[in-house]
C-alpha positions as semicolon CSV with decimal commas, in nm:
position;residue;x (nm);y (nm);z (nm)
1;M;-0,276;9,394;2,317
2;T;-0,547;9,127;2,340
3;P;-0,459;8,867;2,607
4;S;-0,430;8,504;2,502
5;L;-0,435;8,167;2,673
6;Q;-0,103;8,138;2,854
7;A;0,002;7,845;3,069
8;R;0,332;7,728;3,219
9;L;0,409;7,361;3,271
10;G;0,659;7,137;3,438
11;Y;0,706;6,764;3,465
12;A;0,910;6,498;3,640
13;S;0,924;6,120;3,600
14;L;1,131;5,898;3,836
15;T;1,188;5,526;3,807
16;G;1,181;5,458;4,182
17;P;1,250;5,099;4,298
18;R;1,118;4,946;3,977
19;P;1,369;4,802;3,723
20;R;1,241;5,037;3,450
21;N;1,018;5,340;3,417
22;E;0,690;5,242;3,253
23;D;0,538;5,590;3,294
24;F;0,545;5,845;3,013
25;C;0,421;6,203;2,991
26;G;0,422;6,483;2,739
27;A;0,260;6,810;2,634
28;V;0,218;7,034;2,331
29;T;0,196;7,413;2,369
30;P;0,118;7,555;2,024
31;E;0,088;7,920;1,931
32;G;-0,129;8,140;1,715
33;A;-0,413;7,986;1,517
34;E;-0,335;7,631;1,634
35;L;-0,353;7,739;1,998
36;E;-0,691;7,898;1,935
37;A;-0,828;7,604;1,736
38;K;-0,686;7,305;1,927
39;G;-0,547;7,436;2,257
40;I;-0,276;7,303;2,489
41;L;-0,267;6,924;2,540
42;A;-0,094;6,752;2,835
43;V;-0,092;6,376;2,895
44;V;0,030;6,128;3,159
45;A;0,025;5,750;3,101
46;D;0,132;5,455;3,315
47;G;0,215;5,129;3,139
48;V;0,034;4,838;3,302
49;G;0,278;4,687;3,554
50;G;0,366;4,320;3,529
51;H;0,314;4,308;3,153
52;A;0,575;4,314;2,883
53;N;0,617;4,638;2,690
54;G;0,435;4,851;2,946
55;R;0,676;5,135;2,872
56;E;0,620;5,097;2,499
57;A;0,242;5,106;2,547
58;S;0,254;5,428;2,750
59;E;0,507;5,602;2,529
60;Y;0,342;5,509;2,197
61;T;0,000;5,612;2,328
62;V;0,118;5,950;2,457
63;R;0,321;6,029;2,146
64;G;0,035;5,916;1,921
65;L;-0,220;6,131;2,101
66;L;0,005;6,438;2,103
67;S;0,064;6,418;1,728
68;D;-0,267;6,290;1,595
69;Y;-0,494;6,515;1,804
70;Y;-0,352;6,818;1,622
71;A;-0,413;6,650;1,287
72;T;-0,789;6,624;1,342
73;P;-1,016;6,884;1,176
74;D;-1,062;7,214;1,358
75;T;-1,438;7,176;1,313
76;W;-1,447;6,867;1,537
77;A;-1,539;6,906;1,902
78;V;-1,244;6,845;2,136
79;N;-1,397;6,528;2,279
80;K;-1,462;6,388;1,932
81;S;-1,099;6,449;1,833
82;L;-0,969;6,283;2,149
83;D;-1,208;5,989;2,121
84;T;-1,127;5,926;1,756
85;V;-0,752;5,925;1,818
86;L;-0,773;5,714;2,134
87;A;-0,993;5,455;1,965
88;A;-0,736;5,422;1,686
89;L;-0,450;5,393;1,937
90;N;-0,644;5,127;2,128
91;R;-0,686;4,923;1,809
92;W;-0,320;4,966;1,730
93;L;-0,210;4,842;2,075
94;L;-0,439;4,539;2,051
95;S;-0,301;4,458;1,707
96;L;0,057;4,493;1,831
97;A;-0,011;4,279;2,139
98;S;-0,151;3,997;1,927
99;R;0,162;3,962;1,714
100;T;0,405;3,817;1,970
101;R;0,385;3,643;2,305
102;E;0,619;3,904;2,456
103;S;0,376;4,184;2,367
104;A;0,064;4,010;2,498
105;G;-0,121;4,221;2,750
106;M;0,057;4,550;2,677
107;A;-0,171;4,831;2,791
108;T;-0,158;5,168;2,962
109;T;-0,360;5,410;3,171
110;L;-0,406;5,758;3,029
111;S;-0,510;6,095;3,170
112;A;-0,516;6,397;2,939
113;V;-0,623;6,759;2,971
114;V;-0,684;7,010;2,691
115;L;-0,690;7,382;2,767
116;R;-0,861;7,572;2,488
117;G;-1,001;7,921;2,496
118;R;-1,175;7,964;2,829
119;R;-1,253;7,595;2,885
120;F;-1,076;7,273;2,981
121;Y;-1,148;6,920;2,857
122;L;-1,049;6,592;3,022
123;A;-1,003;6,239;2,885
124;H;-0,931;5,963;3,134
125;V;-0,901;5,585;3,148
126;G;-0,732;5,382;3,423
127;D;-0,596;5,489;3,764
128;S;-0,372;5,784;3,683
129;R;-0,536;6,099;3,816
130;I;-0,601;6,465;3,734
131;Y;-0,635;6,718;4,017
132;R;-0,723;7,087;4,002
133;L;-0,625;7,346;4,259
134;R;-0,856;7,647;4,246
135;G;-0,889;7,911;4,516
136;G;-0,683;7,702;4,755
137;R;-0,912;7,399;4,720
138;L;-0,786;7,074;4,568
139;E;-1,036;6,867;4,368
140;Q;-0,991;6,525;4,206
141;L;-1,142;6,554;3,857
142;T;-1,113;6,187;3,754
143;T;-1,245;5,856;3,884
144;D;-1,020;5,550;3,913
145;H;-1,118;5,255;3,696
146;V;-1,029;4,965;3,922
147;W;-1,172;4,641;4,062
148;E;-1,137;4,588;4,435
149;H;-0,938;4,270;4,510
150;P;-0,892;4,124;4,863
151;E;-0,540;3,990;4,801
152;L;-0,397;4,219;4,533
153;N;-0,370;4,592;4,492
154;N;-0,653;4,744;4,293
155;V;-0,687;4,575;3,953
156;L;-0,750;4,796;3,648
157;S;-1,095;4,760;3,497
158;R;-1,013;4,990;3,205
159;A;-0,696;5,075;3,013
160;V;-0,589;5,160;2,661
161;G;-0,512;4,828;2,493
162;L;-0,699;4,620;2,751
163;D;-1,019;4,558;2,556
164;A;-1,150;4,592;2,202
165;H;-1,410;4,840;2,325
166;L;-1,237;5,136;2,485
167;S;-1,456;5,332;2,725
168;V;-1,309;5,674;2,808
169;D;-1,439;5,922;3,066
170;Y;-1,477;6,275;2,928
171;A;-1,549;6,596;3,116
172;D;-1,518;6,968;3,058
173;G;-1,565;7,296;3,240
174;D;-1,477;7,664;3,259
175;L;-1,119;7,777;3,310
176;E;-1,012;8,048;3,552
177;A;-0,684;8,235;3,557
178;G;-0,479;8,088;3,841
179;D;-0,608;7,732;3,797
180;I;-0,345;7,464;3,857
181;F;-0,387;7,119;3,700
182;A;-0,177;6,828;3,825
183;L;-0,165;6,500;3,632
184;M;0,008;6,209;3,804
185;S;0,053;5,834;3,803
186;D;-0,064;5,621;4,095
187;G;0,293;5,601;4,224
188;V;0,257;5,967;4,327
189;W;-0,100;6,005;4,448
190;G;-0,103;5,664;4,614
191;Q;0,194;5,758;4,831
192;L;0,128;6,126;4,905
193;G;-0,248;6,152;4,949
194;E;-0,456;6,460;4,869
195;R;-0,349;6,672;5,165
196;R;0,021;6,648;5,081
197;I;-0,046;6,701;4,709
198;G;-0,243;7,017;4,789
199;D;0,027;7,152;5,018
200;I;0,297;7,107;4,754
201;L;0,090;7,271;4,478
202;K;0,018;7,569;4,706
203;A;0,378;7,607;4,822
204;E;0,560;7,584;4,488
205;K;0,512;7,883;4,257
206;A;0,687;7,736;3,953
207;P;0,518;7,434;3,789
208;Q;0,853;7,262;3,728
209;D;0,938;7,288;4,098
210;A;0,593;7,155;4,190
211;A;0,619;6,856;3,954
212;A;0,971;6,770;4,072
213;R;0,874;6,795;4,438
214;L;0,566;6,576;4,389
215;A;0,769;6,301;4,222
216;M;1,063;6,317;4,463
217;S;0,840;6,333;4,772
218;A;0,656;6,021;4,658
219;E;0,985;5,838;4,589
220;D;1,143;5,949;4,917
221;G;0,825;5,851;5,101
222;G;0,859;5,489;4,995
223;S;0,654;5,460;4,679
224;Q;0,700;5,117;4,523
225;D;0,609;5,238;4,175
226;N;0,733;5,482;3,909
227;C;0,657;5,841;4,008
228;T;0,542;6,083;3,736
229;A;0,381;6,427;3,774
230;L;0,291;6,698;3,521
231;V;0,176;7,039;3,648
232;L;0,004;7,316;3,448
233;H;-0,037;7,674;3,574
234;V;-0,301;7,879;3,387
235;D;-0,167;8,236;3,386
236;S;-0,411;8,419;3,157
237;L;-0,718;8,355;2,946
238;P;-0,831;8,503;2,614
239;P;-1,149;8,707;2,603
240;D;-1,465;8,522;2,512
241;R;-1,390;8,444;2,147
242;L;-1,740;8,497;2,014
243;R;-1,792;8,824;2,198
244;D;-1,447;8,942;2,100
245;N;-1,521;8,856;1,739
246;I;-1,855;9,038;1,754
247;T;-1,684;9,343;1,904
248;R;-1,423;9,343;1,630
249;L;-1,682;9,299;1,357
250;R;-1,911;9,566;1,501
251;Q;-1,622;9,808;1,468
252;L;-1,622;9,737;1,095
253;P;-1,896;9,924;0,911
254;L;-2,132;9,739;0,683
255;P;-2,072;9,842;0,324
256;P;-2,351;10,042;0,166
257;R;-2,556;9,877;-0,105
258;L;-2,307;9,851;-0,390
259;H;-2,358;9,897;-0,762
260;P;-2,148;9,791;-1,062
261;G;-1,849;10,017;-1,106
262;Q;-1,816;10,110;-0,738
263;Q;-1,498;10,041;-0,538
264;L;-1,462;9,886;-0,192
265;D;-1,126;9,820;-0,024
266;G;-0,953;9,794;-0,362
267;L;-1,226;9,568;-0,503
268;S;-1,427;9,671;-0,806
269;V;-1,792;9,565;-0,806
270;E;-1,904;9,402;-1,131
271;A;-2,251;9,260;-1,053
272;V;-2,502;9,173;-0,782
273;L;-2,520;8,793;-0,782
274;H;-2,783;8,723;-0,519
275;E;-2,990;8,897;-0,254
276;S;-3,163;8,714;0,031
277;I;-3,358;8,839;0,330
278;A;-3,034;8,915;0,513
279;T;-2,733;8,877;0,282
280;L;-2,591;9,015;-0,040
281;L;-2,349;8,852;-0,284
282;Y;-2,149;9,053;-0,535
283;R;-1,905;8,956;-0,807
284;V;-1,597;9,174;-0,762
285;C;-1,256;9,210;-0,925
286;D;-0,941;9,257;-0,716
287;A;-0,639;9,473;-0,797
288;Q;-0,475;9,185;-0,986
289;G;-0,780;9,142;-1,209
290;R;-0,900;8,819;-1,041
291;L;-1,273;8,765;-0,998
292;R;-1,406;8,699;-0,648
293;V;-1,740;8,666;-0,471
294;L;-1,803;8,911;-0,187
295;K;-2,059;8,814;0,078
296;T;-2,194;9,066;0,325
297;L;-2,511;9,165;0,509
298;R;-2,779;9,393;0,375
299;P;-2,733;9,744;0,520
300;E;-3,066;9,724;0,705
301;H;-2,964;9,392;0,869
302;D;-2,692;9,548;1,082
303;D;-2,700;9,372;1,422
304;A;-2,460;9,177;1,642
305;E;-2,628;8,838;1,595
306;A;-2,617;8,863;1,216
307;A;-2,251;8,972;1,229
308;A;-2,166;8,677;1,457
309;A;-2,344;8,433;1,226
310;L;-2,159;8,571;0,922
311;A;-1,829;8,537;1,112
312;H;-1,912;8,176;1,199
313;E;-1,996;8,104;0,836
314;E;-1,657;8,239;0,728
315;W;-1,487;8,033;1,003
316;L;-1,649;7,713;0,874
317;A;-1,577;7,795;0,510
318;R;-1,207;7,852;0,585
319;R;-1,184;7,504;0,731
320;V;-1,356;7,330;0,440
321;N;-1,040;7,322;0,230
322;D;-1,176;7,095;-0,042
323;A;-1,223;7,119;-0,418
324;W;-1,597;7,049;-0,377
325;F;-1,645;7,396;-0,221
326;P;-1,554;7,756;-0,304
327;Q;-1,247;7,869;-0,109
328;V;-1,225;8,169;0,125
329;I;-0,979;8,430;-0,006
330;P;-0,776;8,634;0,248
331;H;-0,804;9,009;0,198
332;P;-0,585;9,207;0,439
333;E;-0,727;9,538;0,316
334;R;-1,073;9,447;0,452
335;S;-1,215;9,746;0,638
336;H;-1,583;9,652;0,610
337;L;-1,793;9,360;0,724
338;Y;-1,773;9,094;0,450
339;Y;-1,561;8,804;0,331
340;L;-1,433;8,691;-0,010
341;M;-1,467;8,357;-0,188
342;S;-1,330;8,216;-0,510
343;W;-1,536;8,283;-0,824
344;H;-1,623;8,008;-1,072
345;E;-1,791;8,072;-1,406
346;G;-2,097;7,854;-1,459
347;A;-2,448;7,812;-1,328
348;T;-2,639;7,644;-1,047
349;L;-2,851;7,337;-1,110
350;K;-3,156;7,553;-1,033
351;A;-3,056;7,791;-1,313
352;R;-3,030;7,495;-1,550
353;L;-3,376;7,378;-1,447
354;D;-3,506;7,729;-1,512
355;T;-3,364;7,720;-1,864
356;D;-3,561;7,397;-1,929
357;H;-3,256;7,174;-1,929
358;R;-3,377;6,813;-1,929
359;F;-3,168;6,601;-1,695
360;G;-3,142;6,240;-1,807
361;S;-3,100;5,945;-1,572
362;G;-2,730;5,903;-1,650
363;E;-2,653;6,272;-1,599
364;T;-2,851;6,279;-1,273
365;V;-2,669;5,975;-1,137
366;E;-2,333;6,133;-1,222
367;L;-2,435;6,458;-1,049
368;G;-2,561;6,263;-0,750
369;E;-2,225;6,089;-0,715
370;R;-2,042;6,423;-0,719
371;I;-2,280;6,581;-0,468
372;L;-2,238;6,287;-0,231
373;K;-1,858;6,292;-0,257
374;G;-1,858;6,661;-0,162
375;L;-2,109;6,605;0,114
376;A;-1,905;6,313;0,251
377;A;-1,605;6,547;0,278
378;L;-1,820;6,796;0,469
379;H;-1,960;6,530;0,702
380;R;-1,610;6,402;0,780
381;L;-1,549;6,747;0,927
382;S;-1,865;6,702;1,136
383;I;-2,039;6,982;0,946
384;V;-2,405;6,951;0,846
385;H;-2,495;7,171;0,548
386;R;-2,874;7,195;0,623
387;D;-2,967;7,353;0,291
388;I;-2,879;7,118;0,006
389;K;-3,089;7,206;-0,300
390;P;-3,036;7,287;-0,671
391;D;-2,985;7,656;-0,582
392;N;-2,676;7,563;-0,379
393;L;-2,518;7,323;-0,628
394;H;-2,299;7,485;-0,893
395;L;-2,148;7,347;-1,213
396;D;-1,860;7,544;-1,359
397;Q;-1,773;7,560;-1,727
398;E;-1,547;7,257;-1,695
399;G;-1,823;7,050;-1,542
400;R;-1,686;7,056;-1,184
401;L;-1,956;7,059;-0,918
402;R;-1,929;7,272;-0,605
403;I;-2,153;7,293;-0,301
404;L;-2,237;7,653;-0,213
405;D;-2,356;7,850;0,089
406;L;-2,261;7,742;0,441
407;G;-2,480;8,020;0,578
408;V;-2,694;7,785;0,788
409;A;-2,440;7,504;0,827
410;A;-2,368;7,370;1,173
411;S;-2,071;7,182;1,319
412;D;-2,015;7,002;1,646
413;G;-1,723;7,230;1,728
414;E;-1,806;7,476;2,007
415;R;-1,925;7,827;1,937
416;D;-1,790;7,931;2,277
417;G;-2,107;7,815;2,445
418;Q;-2,328;8,076;2,279
419;K;-2,610;8,014;2,033
420;F;-2,660;8,220;1,719
421;E;-2,977;8,338;1,562
422;E;-2,983;8,212;1,204
423;I;-2,923;8,457;0,920
424;N;-3,163;8,255;0,706
425;N;-3,412;7,983;0,789
426;P;-3,216;7,662;0,853
427;G;-3,324;7,488;0,535
428;T;-3,575;7,513;0,253
429;P;-3,906;7,341;0,345
430;S;-3,949;7,126;0,033
431;Y;-3,602;6,973;0,088
432;M;-3,635;6,924;0,465
433;A;-3,691;6,576;0,606
434;P;-4,023;6,498;0,777
435;E;-3,866;6,478;1,124
436;L;-3,760;6,845;1,098
437;F;-4,126;6,953;1,113
438;G;-4,383;6,938;1,388
439;P;-4,410;7,071;1,744
440;R;-4,091;6,890;1,853
441;P;-3,870;6,883;1,545
442;A;-3,551;6,681;1,546
443;A;-3,216;6,852;1,493
444;A;-3,077;6,843;1,140
445;D;-2,797;6,591;1,094
446;E;-2,601;6,411;0,823
447;Q;-2,904;6,196;0,738
448;T;-3,128;6,496;0,674
449;D;-2,862;6,628;0,435
450;L;-2,888;6,297;0,246
451;Y;-3,266;6,330;0,235
452;A;-3,219;6,672;0,070
453;V;-2,987;6,513;-0,187
454;G;-3,260;6,259;-0,265
455;V;-3,519;6,536;-0,313
456;T;-3,273;6,726;-0,532
457;L;-3,210;6,429;-0,764
458;Y;-3,585;6,357;-0,774
459;Q;-3,648;6,718;-0,876
460;L;-3,378;6,717;-1,143
461;L;-3,547;6,421;-1,308
462;T;-3,914;6,510;-1,259
463;R;-3,929;6,885;-1,178
464;K;-4,154;6,773;-0,891
465;Y;-4,112;6,701;-0,520
466;P;-4,170;6,353;-0,374
467;Y;-4,424;6,486;-0,123
468;G;-4,534;6,795;-0,315
469;E;-4,406;7,147;-0,268
470;I;-4,400;7,267;0,094
471;E;-4,449;7,636;0,159
472;P;-4,278;7,822;0,445
473;F;-4,466;7,802;0,776
474;Q;-4,676;7,516;0,639
475;T;-4,724;7,208;0,859
476;P;-4,701;6,928;0,602
477;R;-4,837;6,575;0,627
478;F;-4,627;6,299;0,483
479;G;-4,774;5,984;0,333
480;D;-4,582;5,776;0,079
481;P;-4,355;5,954;-0,171
482;V;-4,487;5,963;-0,526
483;P;-4,279;5,722;-0,741
484;P;-4,074;5,933;-0,984
485;T;-4,175;5,705;-1,274
486;R;-4,522;5,856;-1,253
487;F;-4,367;6,171;-1,405
488;R;-4,075;6,011;-1,592
489;P;-4,156;5,654;-1,708
490;D;-3,806;5,628;-1,858
491;I;-3,638;5,625;-1,514
492;P;-3,480;5,281;-1,454
493;D;-3,634;5,071;-1,176
494;W;-3,308;5,055;-0,984
495;L;-3,274;5,435;-0,982
496;E;-3,633;5,475;-0,867
497;A;-3,559;5,237;-0,580
498;V;-3,254;5,444;-0,479
499;L;-3,454;5,769;-0,486
500;L;-3,743;5,621;-0,287
501;K;-3,500;5,498;-0,022
502;A;-3,331;5,838;-0,008
503;V;-3,660;6,024;0,052
504;A;-3,833;5,764;0,272
505;R;-4,054;5,915;0,539
506;E;-3,887;5,727;0,826
507;P;-3,516;5,797;0,892
508;K;-3,444;5,427;0,960
509;A;-3,555;5,344;0,604
510;R;-3,308;5,588;0,445
511;F;-2,936;5,583;0,375
512;E;-2,730;5,635;0,689
513;T;-2,416;5,780;0,530
514;A;-2,314;5,958;0,212
515;E;-2,088;5,663;0,133
516;E;-2,380;5,419;0,149
517;F;-2,591;5,640;-0,081
518;L;-2,295;5,679;-0,320
519;L;-2,238;5,303;-0,331
520;A;-2,602;5,243;-0,427
521;L;-2,566;5,485;-0,721
522;E;-2,235;5,336;-0,830
523;R;-2,366;4,979;-0,823
524;G;-2,676;5,080;-1,017
525;A;-2,851;4,801;-1,203
526;R;-2,575;4,551;-1,115
527;R;-2,695;4,527;-0,755
528;P;-3,034;4,702;-0,736
529;L;-3,196;4,789;-0,405
530;S;-3,521;4,630;-0,295
531;V;-3,748;4,906;-0,170
532;P;-4,124;4,867;-0,107
533;R;-4,322;5,109;-0,322
534;K;-4,596;5,142;-0,056
535;S;-4,572;5,125;0,320
536;P;-4,836;4,932;0,519
537;L;-5,161;5,118;0,575
538;L;-5,115;5,136;0,952
539;Q;-4,765;5,276;0,904
540;R;-4,893;5,547;0,670
541;D;-5,168;5,639;0,916
542;P;-5,070;5,543;1,273
543;Q;-5,411;5,659;1,401
544;L;-5,600;5,431;1,164
545;G;-5,636;5,161;1,431
546;L;-5,800;5,406;1,671
547;K;-6,027;5,532;1,396
548;L;-6,137;5,176;1,307
549;L;-6,192;5,100;1,675
550;A;-6,405;5,411;1,716
551;V;-6,613;5,328;1,408
552;T;-6,658;4,967;1,524
553;S;-6,764;5,085;1,869
554;L;-7,012;5,330;1,718
555;V;-7,166;5,063;1,493
556;L;-7,188;4,819;1,785
557;N;-7,359;5,079;2,005
558;I;-7,608;5,160;1,730
559;F;-7,679;4,788;1,688
560;L;-7,734;4,743;2,064
561;L;-7,959;5,048;2,072
562;F;-8,156;4,903;1,783
563;L;-8,202;4,574;1,973
564;L;-8,324;4,758;2,284
565;L;-8,577;4,960;2,084
566;A;-8,694;4,648;1,897
567;R;-8,813;4,496;2,229
């Protein structure tokens, strides 16, 4: 049986000499797919002493983080999920504190640890602490956020609810079986000190006993604060998820090249839909007579990197549960390396271009709005498509648009620390933004996806590219985009302005988000954009100044030489 991430935890929270306990702690230990995707989350918070509703601040923050973290998309990186939720909780506390005088100043420290796969992730603000005991050595993993004060105890410089801008410390690292994490409020660590904390964690084998002893020892030792401790023992780790996935997939044979009429795992092949340099797409029919799309690798492209990339593509596609995309179909009978997607009758926009369909301005705007709504859904999951083009935009018979092919898509969620070789080139040159070329190309992001949408809409209207067609391995030079009205004089001025902004050479001149691009299309002629049709000469050719200087210098030298010879 494949081992999984297993951890035991225990906690204790004592009021001590204070009139009420303003500390709060909690943890979530999910199972199955949620454990693999989101991990185990443990949190300790200490309501700011001396302020009203300190307990409420700590409890609401811990409960909010424990629930909302698991509601974030699986494709988000752990730190992004934590940061998004904590920022929202910070705004909520500030809003609550502003409503009544009694709630003014309510805030809380927070220290959280996520154990996922073979790594841990920390989020910390305030003066609660996280320690790790590994190999008998105790290490403090967090830094206290305090101001030194000559007359008072340390004053918090950061807390949730203290300031409109919440600054959280994040850290991560590798897990080892046997690691012990101890989260505690300052009432515990301030009284015990590191040596005593380490001794207790080494002596107690059960995490509940360790947490209880930490809290009681601090209280018995004279702590003047609430005493809260949460202890996590890491018992076992899963295998490296990517390598494990590769191993599993390598045990599955690649299907041979299939032909209509052949059977595979109860699926009947009807047609070959597409063949690229590495992949094959078939239309198949399952045992219930439902049409599906089967995606696999070409038989000659049988290697571990390609299998891993196909597995990652399926992982992303499963998480994009949106009507703007085909859906992954589970198939328990799968005994070969492939995955299934929903089938939709219709044609791609490229196929419509090839049949000489003439896209009018109104139709193009409507398509652009649909593309951007789908792309916005993808970007909210922190996924960049990287290959938006008419080939990957499909209209079904009911007119619904879907974005196809996540084969080269990328997300900010970890791939277990290992890079993949791409199955295909990450993008099609004519749709790639200028910054993606050159000796030091930038990484593709949401904005380069929007550039590709602009090129796509430009092509639908004109059958041309704003900077001309770019061949693979070509190093293009970008001047100003050709105004689309040169090819289609009937394009409205406002739409031309939108397209020129979308495909501008400089990223800062383009749309920043899909929502901004969508709004410009929706407003149309009612609120047209103002976009310069030509950029300044020096901006188009940054070396022009040096060229003019060189020419001027040459002319001046020739003139001086002429004067010398004239003597």
